[in-house]
C-alpha positions in Angstrom: 0.0 0.0 0.0 1.3 3.4 -0.9 1.0 6.5 1.3 -2.3 7.5 -0.3 -3.9 4.1 0.4 -2.5 4.1 4.0 -3.9 7.6 4.6 -7.3 6.6 3.3 -7.3 3.5 5.5 -6.4 5.6 8.6 -9.2 8.0 7.8 -11.6 5.1 7.3 -10.7 3.5 10.6 -11.0 6.7 12.6 -14.3 7.7 10.9 -16.0 4.3 11.2 -15.0 3.9 14.8 -16.2 7.5 15.7 -19.5 6.8 13.9 -20.3 3.8 16.0 -21.0 6.1 18.9 -22.5 9.2 17.2 -25.9 7.7 16.2 -26.2 6.0 19.6 -25.6 9.3 21.4 -28.2 11.1 19.2 -30.9 8.5 19.9 -30.1 8.1 23.6 -30.5 11.8 24.1 -34.0 11.8 22.5 -34.9 8.6 24.4 -33.8 10.1 27.8 -35.8 13.3 27.0 -38.9 11.2 26.0 -38.7 9.1 29.2 -38.4 12.2 31.4 -41.3 13.9 29.7 -43.3 10.7 30.2 -42.4 10.8 33.9 -43.4 14.5 34.3 -46.8 13.8 32.6 -47.7 10.5 34.3 -45.8 10.7 37.6 -44.9 7.0 37.0 -41.7 6.3 38.8 -40.8 3.6 36.2 -40.1 6.4 33.7 -38.0 8.2 36.2 -35.7 5.2 36.6 -35.6 4.7 32.8 -34.7 8.3 32.4 -31.7 8.1 34.7 -30.5 4.8 33.3 -30.7 6.0 29.7 -29.0 9.3 30.7 -26.1 7.4 32.2 -25.7 5.4 29.0 -25.8 8.7 27.1 -23.0 10.2 29.2 -20.7 7.3 28.7 -21.4 7.2 24.9 -21.2 10.9 24.6 -17.7 11.0 26.2 -16.3 8.4 23.9 -17.9 10.2 20.9 -16.3 13.5 21.8 -12.8 12.0 22.2 -13.0 10.2 18.9 -14.6 13.2 17.3 -11.5 15.4 18.1 -9.3 12.9 16.3 -11.7 12.9 13.4 -11.3 16.7 13.0 -7.5 16.5 13.4 -7.4 14.1 10.5 -7.8 17.0 8.0 -4.6 18.6 9.2 -2.7 15.4 9.8 -3.3 13.5 6.6 -5.3 15.8 4.3 -3.8 19.3 4.7 -3.9 20.0 1.0 -7.6 19.3 1.0 -8.0 21.3 4.2 -6.4 24.3 2.5 -8.6 24.0 -0.5 -11.8 23.3 1.4 -11.1 25.1 4.7 -13.1 28.2 4.0 -16.2 26.1 3.4 -15.6 23.3 5.9 -14.3 25.6 8.7 -17.6 27.4 9.6 -19.5 24.1 9.8 -16.8 22.5 12.1 -16.8 25.6 14.2 -20.5 25.6 14.7 -20.6 21.9 15.3 -17.8 22.3 17.9 -19.8 25.0 19.6 -22.9 22.8 19.7 -21.1 19.7 20.9 -18.7 21.2 23.4 -20.7 24.1 24.7 -24.4 23.5 24.2 -24.7 19.7 24.5 -21.9 19.2 27.1 -23.1 22.1 29.3 -26.7 21.2 29.3 -25.9 17.5 29.8 -23.9 18.5 32.9 -26.8 20.6 34.1 -29.1 17.7 33.6 -26.9 15.2 35.5 -26.1 17.5 38.4 -29.4 19.2 38.5 -31.5 16.4 40.0 -33.4 17.7 43.0 -31.7 21.1 42.5 -33.6 22.5 39.5 -37.4 22.8 39.1 -38.7 19.8 37.3 -39.8 21.6 34.2 -36.4 23.4 34.0 -34.5 20.2 34.6 -36.5 18.5 31.8 -35.8 21.3 29.5 -32.0 20.7 29.9 -32.2 17.2 28.5 -34.5 18.4 25.7 -31.9 21.0 24.8 -29.3 18.2 24.7 -31.5 16.2 22.3 -32.1 19.1 20.0 -28.4 20.0 20.1 -27.4 16.5 18.9 -29.8 16.9 16.0 -28.5 20.3 15.0 -24.9 19.1 15.4 -25.7 16.1 13.1 -27.3 18.4 10.5 -24.4 20.8 10.4 -21.9 17.9 9.9 -24.1 16.3 7.2 -24.2 19.7 5.4 -20.4 19.7 5.3 -20.3 16.1 4.0 -23.0 16.9 1.5 -20.7 19.5 0.0 -18.3 16.7 -0.8 -21.2 14.8 -2.5 -22.7 17.8 -4.3 -20.6 21.0 -4.1 -22.8 24.1 -3.8 -22.5 27.6 -2.4 -18.8 28.1 -3.3 -16.6 30.0 -5.7 -13.0 29.3 -6.6 -10.5 32.1 -5.9 -8.7 32.7 -9.3 -5.4 33.5 -7.6 -5.2 30.8 -4.9 -7.5 28.2 -6.4 -9.1 27.8 -3.0 -12.9 27.3 -2.6 -14.6 29.9 -0.4 -18.2 30.0 0.9 -20.7 32.2 -0.9 -23.9 31.4 1.0 -24.1 29.6 4.3 -27.9 29.2 3.8 -27.4 27.6 0.4 -24.9 25.2 2.0 -27.4 24.2 4.6 -30.2 23.7 2.0 -28.1 21.5 -0.3 -30.5 18.9 -1.7 -28.2 16.1 -0.6 -28.3 17.1 3.1 -32.1 17.6 3.0 -32.4 14.0 1.8 -29.6 12.5 3.9 -30.6 14.0 7.3 -33.8 12.0 7.8 -32.1 8.9 6.4 -29.2 9.3 8.9 -31.5 10.1 11.8 -33.6 7.0 11.1 -30.4 4.9 11.3 -29.5 6.7 14.5 -32.8 5.7 16.1 -32.2 2.1 15.1 -28.7 2.2 16.7 -29.8 3.5 20.0 -33.0 1.5 20.0 -31.0 -1.7 19.4 -28.8 -1.0 22.4 -31.9 -0.4 24.7 -33.7 -3.4 23.3 -30.7 -5.7 23.9 -30.2 -4.5 27.5 -33.9 -4.8 28.2 -34.2 -8.4 26.9 -31.0 -9.4 28.7 -32.2 -8.0 32.1 -35.9 -8.4 31.9 -36.0 -11.1 34.5 -34.2 -8.9 37.0 -36.5 -5.9 36.9 -39.9 -5.5 35.3 -39.0 -2.0 34.1 -36.5 -3.6 31.7 -39.5 -4.9 29.7 -40.6 -1.3 29.0 -37.0 -0.5 28.1 -36.8 -3.4 25.6 -40.2 -2.5 24.0 -39.2 1.2 23.7 -36.0 0.2 22.0 -37.8 -2.1 19.7 -40.2 0.6 18.7 -37.2 2.9 18.0 -35.7 0.3 15.8 -38.9 -0.4 13.9 -39.9 3.2 13.4 -36.3 4.3 12.7 -36.1 1.6 10.1 -39.3 2.8 8.4 -37.9 6.3 8.3 -34.6 5.1 6.9 -36.4 3.1 4.1 -38.7 5.9 3.1 -36.1 8.6 3.2 -33.6 6.2 1.5 -35.9 6.0 -1.5 -35.7 9.8 -1.9 -32.0 9.9 -1.2 -31.4 7.3 -4.0 -33.1 9.6 -6.5 -31.1 12.6 -5.4 -27.9 10.5 -5.5 -28.7 9.4 -9.1 -29.2 13.0 -10.1 -26.0 14.4 -8.7 -23.7 11.3 -8.7 -25.0 8.9 -11.4 -21.8 6.8 -11.2 -22.6 5.9 -7.6 -26.0 4.4 -8.5 -24.4 2.5 -11.5 -21.7 1.2 -9.1 -24.3 0.0 -6.6 -25.6 -2.5 -9.3 -22.3 -3.0 -11.2 -24.3 -1.7 -14.2 -21.9 -1.1 -17.1 -24.3 -0.4 -19.9 -27.0 2.2 -19.9 -30.2 0.4 -19.3 -34.0 1.1 -19.4 -36.0 -0.8 -16.8 -32.8 -1.7 -15.0 -33.1 -4.6 -12.6 -31.8 -4.7 -9.0 -29.8 -7.8 -7.9 -30.8 -8.9 -4.4 -28.0 -11.5 -4.5 -25.4 -12.4 -7.1 -22.7 -15.0 -7.5 -19.9 -14.5 -10.0 -17.6 -11.8 -11.2 -19.0 -8.2 -11.2 -18.1 -7.0 -14.7 -19.5 -6.4 -18.2 -20.9 -9.9 -18.2 -23.8 -10.5 -15.8 -23.0 -12.9 -12.9 -23.8 -16.5 -13.7 -26.4 -16.6 -10.9 -28.4 -13.7 -9.5 -31.8 -13.0 -7.9 -33.1 -9.9 -9.6 -36.2 -7.7 -9.2 -37.1 -6.3 -12.7 -37.1 -2.5 -13.0 -36.3 -1.9 -9.3 -33.0 -0.1 -9.9 -34.7 2.2 -12.3 -37.4 2.9 -9.7 -34.8 3.6 -7.0 -32.9 6.0 -9.3 -35.6 7.7 -11.3 -39.0 6.9 -9.6 -40.2 4.9 -12.6 -39.8 1.2 -13.2 -39.2 2.1 -16.9 -36.7 4.8 -16.2 -33.2 4.8 -17.8 -30.1 4.4 -15.6 -26.8 5.5 -17.0 -24.1 2.7 -17.2 -20.5 2.9 -15.9 -19.0 2.8 -19.4 -21.0 5.8 -20.7 -20.3 7.7 -17.5 -16.6 7.0 -17.7 -16.6 8.4 -21.3 -18.6 11.4 -20.2 -16.3 12.2 -17.2 -13.2 11.7 -19.3 -14.4 14.3 -21.8 -15.5 16.7 -19.0 -12.7 16.3 -16.5 -9.8 14.9 -18.5 -8.1 11.5 -18.8 -8.2 9.1 -15.8 -10.4 6.5 -14.2 -13.6 7.7 -12.7 -14.9 4.2 -11.7 -15.0 3.5 -8.0 -14.3 0.1 -6.4 -17.3 -1.8 -7.9 -17.3 -4.9 -5.6 -17.2 -2.6 -2.5 -20.0 -0.5 -3.7 -22.1 -3.5 -4.9 -21.9 -5.5 -1.7 -21.9 -2.7 0.9 -25.2 -1.4 -0.6 -26.8 -4.8 -0.1 -25.3 -5.5 3.3 -26.6 -2.1 4.4 -30.1 -3.0 3.3 -29.9 -6.6 4.6 -28.6 -5.6 8.1 -31.3 -2.9 8.4 -34.1 -5.3 7.4 -32.9 -8.0 9.8 -32.8 -5.4 12.6 -36.4 -4.3 11.9 -37.5 -8.0 11.8 -35.9 -8.7 15.1 -37.5 -5.6 16.7 -40.9 -6.5 15.2 -40.7 -10.1 16.5 -39.9 -8.9 20.0 -42.8 -6.4 20.0 -45.1 -9.2 18.9 -43.8 -11.8 21.4 -43.9 -9.4 24.3 -47.4 -8.0 23.5 -50.0 -8.6 26.2 -52.6 -10.2 24.0 -55.6 -11.7 25.8 -56.1 -14.8 23.6 -54.3 -17.1 21.2 -54.3 -16.4 17.5 -55.7 -19.3 15.4 -53.4 -21.2 13.1 -50.2 -19.7 14.5 -47.6 -22.0 16.1 -46.7 -21.4 19.7 -43.5 -19.5 19.0 -45.4 -17.0 16.9 -48.2 -16.4 19.4 -48.3 -12.8 20.7 -47.8 -12.3 24.4 -45.8 -15.5 24.9 -43.0 -13.7 26.4 -39.4 -13.3 25.2 -38.3 -16.7 23.9 -34.9 -18.2 24.9 -33.5 -18.0 21.5 -34.2 -14.3 21.3 -32.4 -13.7 24.5 -29.4 -15.5 23.2 -29.4 -13.5 20.0 -30.2 -10.2 21.7 -26.7 -9.0 21.1 -27.6 -8.7 17.4 -30.0 -5.9 18.2 -27.3 -3.3 18.5 -24.9 -5.0 16.1 -27.3 -5.0 13.1 -28.0 -1.2 13.0 -24.3 -0.6 13.6 -23.4 -2.7 10.7 -26.1 -1.1 8.5 -24.8 2.4 9.4 -21.2 1.4 8.7 -21.9 -0.2 5.4 -24.0 2.8 4.4 -21.2 5.2 5.0 -18.6 3.0 3.4 -20.8 2.9 0.3 -21.4 6.6 0.4 -17.7 7.5 0.6 -16.1 4.8 -1.5 -18.6 5.0 -4.4 -17.7 8.7 -4.7 -14.1 7.9 -5.6 -11.9 9.2 -7.1 -13.4 12.5 -5.8 -13.0 14.2 -2.5 -15.4 16.9 -3.5 -17.3 15.6 -6.5 -16.2 17.3 -9.7 -13.7 19.7 -8.2 -11.1 17.9 -6.1 -9.7 14.4 -6.3 -8.5 12.2 -3.4 -5.0 12.1 -4.7 -4.8 15.9 -4.7 -5.9 16.2 -1.0 -3.2 14.3 0.8 -0.7 16.2 3.0 2.6 16.8 1.1 5.7 15.2 2.5 3.7 12.6 4.4 5.5 9.2 4.7 4.2 5.7 5.0 6.0 5.2 8.3 4.3 8.3 9.8 0.8 7.0 8.7 1.5 3.5 10.0 2.7 4.8 13.4 -0.3 7.1 13.9 -2.7 4.4 12.7 -1.2 1.9 15.1 -1.5 4.4 17.9 -5.1 5.3 17.1 -6.0 1.6 16.9 -4.5 0.8 20.3 -6.3 3.8 22.0 -9.6 3.1 20.3 -9.4 -0.6 21.3 -8.9 0.5 24.9 -11.8 2.9 24.6 -14.0 0.2 23.2 -13.2 -2.1 26.1 -13.9 0.7 28.6 -17.2 1.6 27.0 -18.4 -2.0 26.9 -17.4 -2.6 30.5 -19.2 0.6 31.7 -22.4 -0.3 29.7 -22.4 -3.8 31.1 -21.8 -2.4 34.6 -24.7 0.1 34.4 -26.9 -2.6 32.9 -26.3 -5.1 35.7 -27.7 -2.7 38.3 -31.5 -2.9 38.9 -33.4 0.1 37.7 -35.6 0.5 40.8 -34.1 1.1 44.3 -36.6 -1.4 45.8 -35.2 -4.2 43.7 -31.7 -3.2 44.5 -32.5 -3.2 48.3 -34.0 -6.7 48.0 -31.0 -8.1 46.2 -28.1 -6.5 48.1 -27.6 -6.7 51.9 -25.7 -3.4 52.0 -27.4 -1.3 49.4 -25.9 1.8 47.8 -28.3 4.4 46.5 -28.8 3.8 42.7 -28.9 7.5 41.9 
């Protein structure tokens, strides 16, 4: 691997690891706010205990997300300084605003929420966690706006003397058609990620405390509804993607020839090239519908787009890594659908239904309780959304290659000058070691928090020398 490939690998490792925690933080903040509002409205102590438990998970996850997010931003100076100089006037304001939201707004109000129990009026204390939830959404939108510039550059002008891009309209940057489509899609995935964690913990601990049943069902609803939002918004995002980056949609199907009523391969065996795989399961016209909104629509092929880009941008290969784009697109969809199915089955099996449903076997009857096999596979609940989010971002970024900012800046032009392979390997090894330790610490803290009963009464019955839970 040359220096460019190593630097891309380092950026991928840092970004993927960071994004394992971001969607969980976003959804946990909203879940904690929802539980606390439910407690205020109903005076049910169960929701109070769920609020505090979810909030503790949020604090642990938020801390790891902030630490890894700092490294994520430093990457632009460490490995991609040429791109940072070119893009800094556009990217800088978004990073500054996101930093203000994350470090000042979210962190400050999260601290007020944690230390404000029994010190602030209930309505004011509830407002602090609502502000945290809103802050995470705003922060996510700002960062997605920055990323959307890389997918579909808008609101910029090139300085004729320096060649640098500078921002012409912050409003136009925030209303980029890509970010408007990507934001609900990403937030749906975030709801699935946090919901999966809550569902897994609830299923695992349901026998220890009845409140965990409510937690598991709330997490399952988050996964199911988040998956629905992801699917609906993904349909719109696919059409926007086809309009601004047609090569990405062609790569998602390994479609080399421009085709009308293009099929979508659910599964394929064989080489992904000009010849179709020797075995594939296809849905006729589905790729055309995903890209154009019509089953009879025309989808441009890789060969025609390569010729078009060569004429427009000059000689070179404009074809991304086809196997990566093809399989990550399918793995993203598959992991998301499996996560939704797992959540739906848990909601059905834990539903308090008064009678048996005719013709259904016992393991499909509603209200039968959480079956043993589901408890054993509960770990999949957080892993499936994490996999779907990861595969989705790998597809989004790799299928844009060779561009950093589509049409104006290539990946090879953005790397830091003078960077050596030894420097990249050393920093990558250091990041990997630190991130591994952070992962162990996060997992241990989550397990430690989950082992504690939610209600003080249960804890007092289980422990001879109880320590107050909160």
